[in-house]
C-alpha positions in Angstrom: -142.2 124.2 179.9 -140.4 122.1 177.4 -141.4 119.7 174.7 -139.7 116.7 173.2 -140.5 115.3 169.7 -139.1 113.2 166.9 -139.9 114.4 163.4 -139.3 113.5 159.8 -138.3 116.1 157.0 -141.9 117.2 156.8 -142.2 117.6 160.6 -144.4 114.5 160.7 -144.6 112.7 164.1 -146.8 109.7 163.7 -149.0 107.3 161.8 -151.7 105.1 163.2 -150.9 106.2 166.8 -147.3 104.9 166.4 -144.0 106.8 166.2 -142.4 107.0 162.8 -138.9 106.0 164.0 -137.8 103.5 166.6 -134.1 104.3 167.0 -132.4 103.1 170.3 -130.3 106.3 170.6 -133.4 108.5 170.3 -135.3 106.4 172.9 -132.3 106.7 175.2 -132.2 110.5 174.7 -136.0 110.7 175.5 -135.4 108.7 178.6 -132.4 110.7 179.7 -134.3 114.0 179.2 -137.5 112.9 181.0 -136.6 110.6 183.8 -137.3 112.3 187.1 -139.4 114.9 185.3 -143.0 115.6 184.5 -144.4 114.3 181.2 -147.6 115.7 179.7 -149.4 113.7 177.0 -152.8 113.1 175.4 -154.8 110.0 176.0 -153.9 108.4 172.6 -150.2 108.9 173.4 -150.8 107.3 176.8 -152.5 104.3 175.1 -149.5 104.0 172.7 -147.1 103.5 175.7 -145.9 99.9 176.4 -148.9 98.1 178.1 -150.7 101.5 178.3 -148.9 102.1 181.6 -147.4 105.4 182.9 -143.8 106.0 182.1 -141.6 104.9 185.1 -139.7 107.3 187.3 -141.7 110.3 185.9 -144.8 112.2 187.0 -147.3 111.4 184.2 -150.0 113.9 183.3 -152.7 112.8 180.8 -154.9 115.3 179.1 -158.3 113.9 178.3 -161.9 115.2 178.1 -163.0 111.8 179.4 -163.6 111.2 183.2 -160.9 108.6 183.8 -158.9 107.2 186.7 -155.5 106.1 185.4 -153.4 104.5 188.1 -150.0 106.2 188.4 -151.1 109.3 186.4 -152.8 112.6 187.0 -155.7 113.1 184.5 -156.5 116.7 183.6 -159.7 117.5 181.7 -158.5 120.8 180.2 -155.4 122.8 179.3 -156.2 125.0 182.3 -156.0 122.0 184.6 -152.7 120.9 183.0 -151.3 124.4 183.6 -152.5 124.3 187.2 -150.9 120.9 187.7 -147.6 121.7 186.0 -147.3 125.0 188.0 -146.4 122.8 191.0 -143.1 121.9 189.3 -140.1 123.9 188.0 -140.9 124.8 184.3 -137.7 123.2 183.2 -138.9 119.9 184.7 -142.0 119.7 182.5 -141.9 118.0 179.1 -144.8 117.8 176.6 -144.5 114.5 174.8 -147.5 114.4 172.4 -149.5 113.8 170.5 -150.3 116.4 167.8 -153.3 118.0 169.6 -151.5 118.3 172.9 -148.4 119.8 171.2 -150.6 122.3 169.4 -152.4 123.3 172.6 -149.3 123.6 174.8 -146.8 125.0 172.3 -147.6 128.6 173.3 -146.5 127.7 176.8 -143.3 126.0 175.9 -140.0 127.9 175.8 -137.7 125.0 174.7 -138.1 122.2 172.1 -135.9 119.1 172.0 -136.3 117.9 168.4 -134.9 114.7 167.0 -134.8 115.6 163.3 -134.7 112.6 160.9 -133.6 113.2 157.3 -136.3 110.9 155.8 -139.9 111.1 154.6 -142.4 108.8 156.2 -146.1 108.1 155.6 -147.8 110.0 158.4 -151.2 111.3 159.7 -149.9 113.4 162.6 -147.6 116.5 162.3 -145.8 119.0 164.5 -145.5 122.7 163.6 -142.3 123.4 161.6 -140.2 125.4 164.1 -137.5 126.1 161.6 -139.9 128.3 159.7 -141.5 129.9 162.8 -140.0 133.3 163.6 -140.9 132.8 167.3 -138.4 130.0 167.5 -134.7 129.7 166.8 -132.3 126.8 166.6 -129.7 127.1 169.4 -128.1 123.7 169.2 -127.6 120.9 166.7 -125.7 117.7 167.4 -123.4 116.1 164.9 -125.1 113.9 162.3 -125.9 110.4 163.5 -127.0 107.4 161.4 -129.3 104.5 162.1 -130.0 101.8 159.4 -129.2 104.3 156.6 -131.2 107.2 158.0 -129.4 110.4 159.2 -130.7 112.4 162.1 -129.7 115.1 164.5 -130.6 116.2 168.0 -131.7 119.8 167.8 -132.7 122.3 170.4 -135.0 125.3 169.7 -135.7 128.1 172.0 -138.6 130.6 171.9 -137.4 134.1 171.1 -140.7 135.9 171.5 
């Protein structure tokens, strides 16, 4: 299982149920990595999607403790159900896409993290664990520095080592 996330310098990921950065190249990267794959998200992340609709050309799995029927998505009521559902697919085809609670609950099952790392501080109320300080993870790839409207960022890949 993989995860994909955009973070600021403090590993912040969101504020008020919104992403911190809206950079076209990052959005294209997210799309390239997840189209044709399985995306796993929490209910609040689902509601933050355009028109609160499932992402096109992907299997959408929504984790929620609420008894919901979401057209075009599989709703799982527990992490166990998510793991059962994702076991139907190759592990490399599964991407956890947020939010904070879902990342925290599924991080132990992830072996690769695709991190867009922005060199900026943003006001935030949601965070991701700092993989650069976690001995269970190592940075295996970093793109060249890119810039959007004065903010530098890189595309980093971390892999679990233990």
